[in-house]
N, C-alpha and C positions, 0 to 999 in steps of 0.2 A: 390437562387434567392431572399431570404429575404421576402418571402410571408408568411402571417399569414392567416390561413383558418378556418372558422366555418364549420361544417358539419351538414347535416340533413339526416335522414334516409328515407324520403319520400317527395314528392312535397308539401303536406300541411304543414309539419313541416318546410320546406325551406321558404315558404311564410310567416309563422309565425315568423321565426327568422328575416327576413327582415322587417316585419311590426312592430316588437317590438324594432328594433335597432333605434339609433338616425339617423336623416338624414345625409347622407354623410358618413356613417360608412363603406359601401362596395364600393370598386373601381370596382368590377365586380362580377358576379354571374355565376358560372359554373353549368349548368343544364343538368342532365342526362334526356334523353327523356323517357325512360322506367323505371318508378318508381311506387311503390304501392301507394295506397290511392288517389294520384292526380298525373297524369303524367307531364312531363316536359313542354309540350305545355300548359296544363291547368295552371300550376304554373307560367309560364312566363306571361300569360294573367292576372292572378290575381295580380302579382306584378305590371304590367303596369297599371292596374286599381285602385291601391291604390291612395288615396287622398294625395299625397305628391310629391314634385318636383323631388326628386331623383329616384322615381319609374319610371319616364318617361325617365330618361336619363342614368341610370346605364346600362353598357354593360351586356347583358345576352348572354353567350356562350353555345350553345347546344353541348352535347357530346352524341354520339350514334354509335353503330355498324352498323346502317342502312345507307347504302350509296345511297339509291334511291332518285332521284330528287324530287319525290312527298313529301317525308319526310322532305327534306331540305326546300321546299316551305312552308310546314306546320309550320315548326319552325319559318321561317321568318314571316309568317302571325300571329303567336302567339306573336311576338314581340322580337324574338331572333335577336341578331346583327351578329352572326357568327355561324359556325357549324364545329366541329371537329369530325372526325370519329375515332372509336376505331379499332384496338389497337392505343393508343395515342403515337405519335412520339414526344418525348420530345422537340426537336428543333422546330418542327411546333407549338407545344402547346405554348412554350415561345414566339414565334413571334406573334401568335394570341392574347395572353394575353398582350403583350407589346403594340400591336396596339390598343387594346380595352381600355387599361389604359392610352394611350397616353404617354408612356414613352419609352425611348430608352433601348434596350437590349445591 
């Protein structure tokens, strides 16, 4: 797919990676909901609250094994744009990522 990815081992580290990057570096953020130190919802809120324009617009895609509607609503409220359930189905994942990045697959 030609994707380059940075990784973070927890939500706090993910927020730090985004915060230290140049504006516009990331086309999308894939956010696991269940992470140590800072969970995905907290990390998404922290990114959305950063004082930079791309923090408000970068697509944040939740990834979780939790299929409950309440969890999906909480992710949306935290600032997530979409929600993918695990196990990840590659074709669905690529469709969601292409939609988020406004590119054709």
